[in-house]
N, C-alpha and C positions, 0 to 999 in steps of 0.2 A: 560744440555741445555734444555731450554723450547721449547716446540713444536710450530712451526709456523702454524697459521690457513690456511687452504687450501680453496681457492675461486674458483668458477667455472666461466667460461666466458659467461654463458647464462644470458640474461636479465630476470628480474622478470616478471612474467606473469601478465597481467592486471586483476584487480579484476572483477570477473564475475558480471554482472548486473549494473555496474557503467555507468552513462550517458555519451554520446559521447561529446567530447569537442566542444564548440560553438565558432565560429570565433569571434574575438573581433570586436565590432561595431565601425565604425569610429566616433571618437569624433566630436561633433558639435562645431561650433565656436559661442558661445552664443552672443557675441556682433554683429557679422555679421547677425545672424538670427534675432536678435531684430531690427537691422537696416532695413533688408528686410521687416520684418513685418510692420514696421512703414511706409516704402514706399508703401507697399501694401494697408494699411488702408488709407493713404493719397490720393492715386490714386482713390480708390473706392469712398472716400468722395467727391473728386472733380467731378467725373462723376455724382454722385447722386445729389450734390448741383446744378450743371448746369442743370440737368434734372428737378429738382424742380423749378428752375428759369424759364426754358422754359415753363413748364406746367403753372406756375403762369402767365406768359406773355400771353399764349394762353387763359387762363381763362379770363384775362382782355380783350383780343380780342373778346372772345365770348360775354362778357357783352356789349362791344362796338357795336358789330354787332346786338345784340338784341335791344339796344337802338336806333341804326340807323333805324332798321325796324319799331320800334315804332314811331320814328319821321317821317318816310315816310308815315306811316298810318295816322298820325295826319295831315300831309301836304295834303293828299288827303281829309281827313275829313273836314278840314277847307275850302278847295276849294269848296267842295260840299255844305257846309253851305251857301256860298255866293249865289249859285244858288237857294237853298231851300228858303232863305230869299226873293229873288225876285219872286219866285213862290207864296209865301204868298201874296206879294204885287199885283201880277197879279190877284189873286182871289178877293182881296178887290176892285181892279179897275173894275173887271167884275161885281161885285155887283151893281155898279152904273148904269150899262147898263141892266142887267137882274137879279133883286133881287129874286132869287129862293132858295128853300131849298137845292137844289143840289150844288149851288155855296157856300152857307153857310157851308154845310158839307165838301166841298172840302177845304175851307179856314181853318176850324178847324183841319182837318186832316193834312194839310201842316204845320200849327202852331205846332202841336204835333210832327211832324217829325223834324222840326227845333229845338224844345226844347230838344228832345232826342239827336240830334247831338251835341248841345252845352254842354249838360250834359256829354256826352262821352268825348268831347274835354277838358272839365274842369277837368276831372279825371286824365289827364296827368300832372304830377307835373311841368314839364318845362313850361307849358303854363297856369297854373292855375291862376296866377295873371292877365294874359291878358284876359282869357275867362270868369272867374267868373263874372266880372262886366257886361258882355254881357247878362247874364241871366236876370239881373235887367233891362237892356235896352230893352230886348225882352218883358218883362212884361209891361213896359211903352208903347212900340210900340203897343202891343196887345190892350191896353186900348184905344189908339187913333183909332185903327181899329174898336173897338166896337162902338165908336161914329159914324164912317162911316157906319156901319151896321144899326144903328138906324135911319139913314137918307136915303133919296132916291134921285135919279136923280142927277142933278148938285150939289146939296148940299152934297150928299154923295161923289161925285167925288172930291169936294173941300177939304173935310176932308181927303180923300184918298191921295190927293196931299200933304197935310201936313204930313201924315204918310210916304209918299215916301221920303221926305226930312229928316225926323227923322230916317228912315231906313238907308239912305246913311251915315248920320253923326255918328249915334250911333252903327250901326251894320256892314254895308258893309266895311267902311273904317278900323275899328279895325280888322275885319276879314282878310282883305287883308294884314295888317301888321303881324298878327299872322301866317298867311299862309307862308309868306316870312321867318319868324323866324324859323318855323318848317322845312322848306326846307333847310335853312342854316345849321341846325344841322346835317343833314344826312351826308354830306361830312366831316364835322368836326369830327363826331363820328368814321368814317371809317379811318381817317388818323392820328391815334395816333402815338406818337413817341416811344412807348414801344419797337419796334423792334430794335432800336439802342442800348438799354440796353442789349438785348439778344445778339447782335453782340459783345458788349463789354465783356459780360460774356463768350462768346465762345472764344474770344481771351485770356482772363485770364485763362480759364480752359485749353485751348490748351497749353499755355505757362507753366502752372503748370504741366501738364502731360508730356510735353517735358523735363522739369527739372527733374521730377521723373524718366523718361526714362534714362537720362544721369547718374543720381545717381545709378540707378539700374544696368546699364552697368558697372559702375566702381566697384560696389560691387560684381557683379556676373561674371564679365569678359566676358559678352556676349553683343554684340552690339545691337542685336534686340530681343525684347520680343514680340512674336506674340500676346499674350493676351492683353498686354498693347496697342499695335498698333490697335488691333481690337476694344478695348474700346474707344480709341480716335476717331476711324472712326465712331463708333456709336454716340458719342457726336456730331461730325460734321454733321451726318445725321439729328440728332435732330435739330441742328441749321438751317440746310437747310429746314426742314419742317416748322419751325417757319417763316423763311424768305419768303418761298413760300406763306404761308397764308397771311403774311403782304403785299406781292406783289399783291395778289388777292384783298385784301381789298383796296389797293391803286388804283388799276385799276377801281374797282367799284366806288370809290369816284371821280376819275377824269372823268369817263364816265358820272356820274350824274351831276357833276358841269360843265363839258365842253359842253355836248350836251343834255342829257335827261332833265335837269332842264329847259333849255330854251324852249324846245318843250312842256313840261308840263305847264309851265307858259303861253305860248301862247294859249294853249288849254283852260286853265282856263279863260284867258282874253276873248277868243271868246265866251265861254259859258256865262260868266257874262255879257258881253256887249250885246249879243243878247237877253238875258232874261230881261235886263234893257230896251232894245228897245221895247220888247213886252209890258212891263208895261207902257212905255211911249205912245205906240200906243193906248192902252185902255184908258189912261187918256186924251189923246188928243180928243178922241171921247166923253168921259163922261163930260168933262168940256165945250164942244162945242166951242163957240166963244172965251172962255178964255183959250183954250188949245193950242194956237199957239206955246208956248215955248216947250211943250212936242212933238208936231209934228216935230219941227226942231231938237229936241234932238234925235228923232228916227234915223235920218240919221247919226248922229254922232256915235251912238251905232252900227248901221248896218255896217258902214264902218270900225269901229274898229274891229268888228268880222271878217269881210272879210279879212282885212290885217293880223290879227293874224292867221287865218286858212291857209293863204298862206304859212306860215312858219311851218306848222305841216305836217309831212310826211303822205302819204296815206289818205289825207283828201279830195280827189276828190268827194266822195259820199256826204260827209257833205257839201262841197262847192256848189255842185249842189242843194242840199236841201235849202241852204241859198239863192241861186238865186231864187228858186221857192217861198220862203217866201217873197222875195223882190217883186216879181210879184203879190203875193196875197195882199201885203200891198198897192200896187199902187191903187187897187180898193177902199181901205179905204181912201187913200189920195185924190183920185179924188172926193169922196163924201164929204170929209171935205172941199175941195176947193170950192165946190158949196153950202156949208152950208146945205147939205142934211143929217141931223143928224140921222134920222131913217135908211136911207140907209147905212150910215157909221157904225151904230151899228150892223146892220144885216150882213155887210161885215166883221166886226171885230170879232164877237162872234156867236156861234151857230154851230150845227153839219154840216151845209152846207156852212159855211163861209170859203172862200178860205184862208183868212189870218190865221184863227184859225187852219184849218187842215194842212196847209203847215208848220205852226210853230210847231205843235205837231210832224210832221214828222221830222222836223229839230232837235227838242229836242231829239227825239229817236236816230237819227243818231249821234248826238254829244255825247250822253251818251255811245253809242257803241264804238265810236272812243276813248273816254276817257278810257274805259275799255281795249281796245286792246293796247293802247299806254302805259298804266300803267303796264300791265302784265309783259313785259320783265324787266322793271325797278325793279319792286317788286321782281321778281325771282332772279335778280343779287344780291340783298341785302339780301334776306332771306336765299338763299342757302349758304351764307358765314357761317352762324351758323352751318349748317350741316358739312361743310368742317372743321371748327375749332374743332368740337367735334371729328371727325375722326383723326385730327392731334394730339389732346391730347392723344388719345389711342395709336397712333403710337409712340409718344415721350415716353410714359410710357414703351412700349415694348423695344424700343431702349436703354433707360436708364438702365433698369434692365439687358438687355443683355450685355450692355457695362460694367456695374459693375461686372457682373458674369465673363465675359471674362478677365477683368483686374485682378480680384482675382485669377482666375485660372492661368493666365500667371505668376504672381509673385510667386504663390505657387509652380510652377515647379522649380523655382530658389531656393526656400527655401528647397525643398526636396534634392537638391544636396548637402546640408550641413549636411545631416543626415547620 
């Protein structure tokens, strides 16, 4: 018989130095991971796309606010040009009464100021077609004034009266129309409809993220994804920022169109009317017996200024100055009524003439009133640009944060499959 091999019951010893066994890694589900990654990229893309849309809308708002500020400045500039034009006429009318070098120098200086204002106004593209022709009209008007300067006494006043009609038809009336057009643009610029596109984008982005959230819940068997919810919240905050800025612009537009515009227009009417009245006062003296029309027209301008000032808040000081000018003019009117032309001239012009000093005081107070009335309106429009710039920075931060949180939230689900 052959011998049977003998075996022992002991297990073979492990080989010394062999690596320890590594637990088997759980297999990933490739199709599930690819689907989750697709959802992840889609969610991040939605948040980034909406953020880009919101930033674009805010950039448009910033441009609109800048344009509105430019239109408001132009509105002020053209209103001031009306007064400057009438100041030129006043100097020309004064020449007929006191043809001195000081009056000539004042006229030249005022002509230069008006020319500069018109040049600045013509540089604004929206008004170029309206204002550029006025520079030619100013040259023609200045030529007529030169003829008035070459004459003296009633002859000079007669030519100045012709220039006054030319000024009204060729400069003042077009300037009034251009001023109104610039004022109309302010509210239009601020009330753009871009905010509704942002609202629509927010709805689409929210719906897309909600759909992705449902798909993610089905794929990962988790009903809530903190990262995705936080990303959606960031997108909603961005939408809220845009909507807030739009609301501020809308409020500024309604305030300007509803209240401020009327006050500013009344103030311009008061200034323009009383400067025209002063020019008429001087012509009524310079033309002597032929100046009855201008003497009557003074009352029309004075009453128009008085009525306009009554509708301007905080105009008490200016209104009192207007009454004082009316008292000063009565001295001129009394002399005209008695055909005392020398006395009328001395009452109308000169350092001691009450009509002249009271008018200068009125002009100073009207200018101060215009400055104080314009300041809060200007501030409400110009500060919008600063607010929009801050909103753009905020939307960028929330967009990047939302994209990062969304990516992180879906990444947690992907890791569960590894």
